[in-house]
Each structure stands twice: as structure tokens, then as C-alpha cells.
C-alpha positions in Angstrom: 26.7 92.2 40.3 29.2 90.2 38.1 26.7 87.7 37.0 23.9 90.2 36.0 23.2 92.1 32.9 22.8 95.9 32.5 21.3 97.0 29.2 22.1 100.4 27.9 20.3 101.8 24.8 21.9 104.5 22.7 25.3 103.2 23.8 27.2 104.2 20.6 28.1 107.7 21.9 27.7 110.3 24.5 25.9 109.5 27.7 25.1 106.0 26.6 28.7 105.0 25.9 29.9 106.7 29.2 27.2 104.8 31.1 28.2 101.5 29.5 31.8 102.0 30.6 30.8 103.0 34.1 28.4 100.1 34.7 31.0 97.6 33.4 33.4 99.1 35.9 30.8 98.5 38.6 30.8 94.8 37.7 27.8 94.4 35.4 27.9 92.5 32.1 26.9 95.4 29.9 24.8 94.9 26.8 25.6 98.0 24.7 22.7 98.5 22.3 22.5 101.0 19.4 22.2 101.2 15.6 25.9 101.7 14.7 27.7 98.3 15.0 31.1 99.7 14.4 30.9 102.1 17.3 29.5 99.4 19.6 32.4 97.1 18.7 34.9 99.7 19.5 33.2 100.4 22.8 33.1 96.7 23.8 36.8 96.3 23.0 37.6 99.3 25.2 35.5 97.8 28.1 37.0 94.4 27.8 40.5 95.8 27.6 39.9 97.5 30.9 38.8 94.2 32.5 35.1 94.6 32.1 32.4 92.4 30.4 30.3 93.7 27.6 28.3 92.5 24.6 27.5 94.6 21.5 24.0 94.2 20.1 22.6 96.4 17.3 19.1 97.7 17.9 16.9 100.5 16.5 14.5 101.4 19.3 12.0 102.8 16.8 11.5 99.2 15.4 9.3 96.6 17.1 11.2 93.8 15.2 14.6 95.2 16.2 13.7 95.5 19.9 12.3 92.0 19.8 15.5 90.8 18.3 17.5 92.5 21.1 15.4 90.8 23.8 15.9 87.4 22.2 19.7 88.0 21.9 19.9 89.1 25.5 17.9 86.0 26.6 20.5 83.8 24.9 23.3 85.2 27.1 21.9 83.1 29.9 22.3 85.7 32.7 19.7 87.6 34.8 18.8 91.1 33.6 18.8 93.5 36.6 19.3 96.9 35.0 17.8 98.6 31.9 19.0 102.1 31.0 16.6 103.7 28.5 19.1 106.3 27.2 18.3 106.3 23.4 16.9 109.7 22.5 17.6 113.1 21.0 16.3 116.4 19.8 15.7 117.8 16.3 15.2 121.5 15.5 14.7 124.6 17.6 11.7 125.9 15.8 8.5 127.5 17.2 5.4 125.2 17.5 3.9 127.4 14.8 6.5 126.4 12.2 8.0 123.2 13.6 8.6 120.2 11.4 6.0 117.5 12.0 8.5 114.9 10.9 11.0 116.1 13.5 8.3 115.9 16.2 7.4 112.4 15.0 11.1 111.3 15.2 11.5 112.8 18.7 8.3 111.0 20.0 9.3 107.7 18.4 12.8 107.7 19.8 12.4 109.3 23.2 8.9 108.1 24.2 7.9 105.0 22.1 11.5 103.8 22.1 11.4 103.8 25.9 8.1 102.0 25.9 9.2 99.4 23.4 12.4 98.5 25.2 10.7 98.5 28.6 7.9 96.2 27.5 10.5 93.8 26.1 12.5 93.6 29.3 10.0 93.9 32.2 9.5 90.1 32.3 13.3 89.5 32.7 13.7 92.3 35.2 10.8 90.9 37.2 12.2 87.4 37.1 15.6 88.7 38.4 13.9 89.6 41.7 16.0 92.9 41.8 15.3 94.9 38.6 15.9 98.5 38.0 14.7 100.7 35.1 16.4 104.0 34.5 14.7 106.5 32.2 17.1 109.2 30.9 14.7 112.2 30.4 15.7 115.8 30.7 15.0 119.0 32.5 13.0 119.7 29.3 10.6 117.1 30.7 9.9 119.3 33.7 9.7 122.8 32.1 9.2 124.2 28.6 11.2 126.8 26.7 10.8 128.7 23.4 11.8 126.7 20.4 11.8 123.5 22.4 8.1 122.5 22.0 8.7 119.2 20.3 11.6 118.1 22.5 9.9 119.3 25.7 6.7 117.6 24.7 8.5 114.3 24.1 10.5 114.6 27.3 7.4 115.5 29.3 5.8 112.3 27.8 8.8 110.3 28.7 8.7 111.6 32.3 5.0 110.6 32.4 5.9 107.1 31.3 8.5 106.8 34.1 6.0 108.1 36.8 3.3 105.8 35.5 5.6 102.8 35.4 6.5 103.3 39.1 2.9 103.2 40.1 2.0 100.2 37.9 5.0 98.2 39.1 4.4 98.9 42.7 4.6 95.6 44.7 6.9 94.0 42.1 10.7 93.9 42.5 11.5 96.6 39.9 12.6 100.1 40.7 12.0 103.0 38.3 14.5 105.8 38.4 14.3 109.0 36.3 17.4 111.1 35.6 16.8 114.6 34.2 20.0 116.3 33.0 20.2 120.0 32.1 23.1 121.3 29.9 25.3 118.4 28.9 27.9 118.8 26.3 28.3 115.6 24.2 29.8 115.1 20.7 26.5 114.5 18.9 23.4 115.9 20.7 23.8 119.4 19.3 24.8 118.2 15.9 21.7 116.1 15.7 19.5 118.9 16.9 20.9 121.4 14.3 21.2 119.0 11.4 25.0 118.8 11.5 25.6 122.6 11.9 28.7 122.6 14.2 28.6 126.4 14.8 25.0 126.3 16.0 25.8 123.3 18.2 28.8 125.0 19.8 26.9 128.3 20.4 24.6 126.5 23.0 27.7 126.2 25.3 29.3 129.6 24.4 30.8 131.2 27.5 30.0 128.2 29.8 33.4 127.0 31.1 32.1 123.8 32.7 28.9 122.3 31.3 28.1 118.8 32.4 29.7 116.0 30.4 28.6 112.4 29.7 30.6 111.0 32.5 28.8 113.2 35.0 25.5 111.6 34.0 27.0 108.1 33.9 28.0 108.7 37.5 24.4 109.6 38.5 23.2 106.4 36.8 25.8 104.2 38.5 25.1 105.7 41.9 21.4 105.3 41.7 21.4 101.7 40.4 23.9 100.6 43.0 21.9 101.7 46.1 20.4 98.9 48.1 17.4 97.6 46.2 14.9 98.8 48.7 16.1 102.4 48.0 14.4 103.9 45.0 15.8 107.2 43.7 12.7 108.5 42.1 14.3 111.4 40.3 17.7 113.1 39.9 17.7 116.6 38.4 21.3 117.5 37.5 22.6 120.7 36.0 26.0 122.3 35.8 26.8 125.0 38.4 26.5 127.6 35.6 22.9 126.7 34.9 20.7 127.9 37.8 17.5 127.2 35.8 16.4 126.3 32.3 16.7 130.0 31.2 19.4 131.2 33.7 22.9 130.3 32.5 26.0 132.2 33.6 28.2 132.9 30.6 31.6 134.6 30.4 31.9 135.9 26.8 
């Protein structure tokens, strides 16, 4: 593993940063990609201080030009690319379909769905050439079942799940695995703030009374386990929720 590259998008915080740390600990040279260069630099310094290998590359997955630049920069590193983790994504708003913001829906589709497609298209040739490629798509339980107020996010995540399932069919016979990971309730520092336009109280209310929601390291552990299986083993889908969340609408809270 020490000579191969694992690319993680959305690596500046949350699940992406945790995944970058974990894959570096597994021996990959991690390419941490996101928009915020300062956060990426801090992450790479942390990884290298711990004995890992990492490179920070800025990238906006909603831009064709930026993704092309990422692919070119990775190519210049001169190592095989064996893992791509499509983690960049997010939610905006919790409004009914009837009154939802079209611009929020557009952002969610561009980041979650088209971002995954852009980055995947850019790296399939390198993953194929490695002879042992793996694509991980970080979707959500919202990609499997809908809920009130989540129309835009659920629609985007359903589409992202469809991309993962279609990729697996289309890449059959080629040396590229496609793994989908669908987390439920995960508490990270930014997901809720992005969804509620910086309202910390609304973001915190989602986890009220839940003593142990999932955290970013839990999802990073799922990514690391799935990509380090023998390459003939494809983990099609992992659905992971905290014990307190029995289903999308069933959450045990102690208030």
C-alpha cells in the first residue's frame, strides 16, 4: 500500500479529514482534496507528524476545471492511484418540497451527485491502470429512504446511490471495485451548520438527547475496512447508524 495513492475529496473537515488520517495510517499516500487550503495544510502536517504520507491539493468538485487540475496534479506525483473516496457533499435546508429553495437543491445536486461524477470520470483511467482500483461513494441513509423536509438532500443522495450502483454494473470485468457507504446520524463540526446556514442551535438540536451519535472516525473506520479487503472482495454497501437510531425516523433520545 505504501506506494499507492488514496484520494479523499472534502478532506478539510469531518468525515473527509478523519478518512484521510485513517488511510494514511493504513499506509496509503493520501491526497487530501478540498477548497480550503489552510485546513488541508494543517491536516497534512498532522498526518506527516504521525509518520504518514499526504499531499494537500485544493479542488472544488463543482468545477470541471478544478477537477481537471486535481487529476493533473495527482498524475505528477508519479504513483499508482488505487483508491478514490468521493466524500465531498452536504445538505442545505430542511424545507418542504413545496417551499424549498431551488438554489439549495442545485447546490446539493452539484456537490453530491455531479461532484462525484466529475471526480470519478477524472480518475477512472488511473484506477483502471493500477490493476486494483477502488471507488468509495459516501452517500447516506437519506439515499435509501426519504423524510419530511429532506426532499432536496434525499433526492441528491438517491441520485448518488444510483451513480454508485450504475458504476458497479458498467465497470464489471475491469479491476475497479465500487463501494457505497451510507451513514445515518453522524455528528461532525460542520454538517449541521451548513444545513442550517450557520445556526448552531438548530444544528445541535438534531442530536439532542442522543448520548452517542456516530462520529467521523466511525465512518473512516468503515472506509478503511472496506478498501483493505482482498481486492476480489467487493463490499457493495455498508449502512451504518448509531445504536440510538433504529431507523430514519426512530431515534432514542433521553431528554
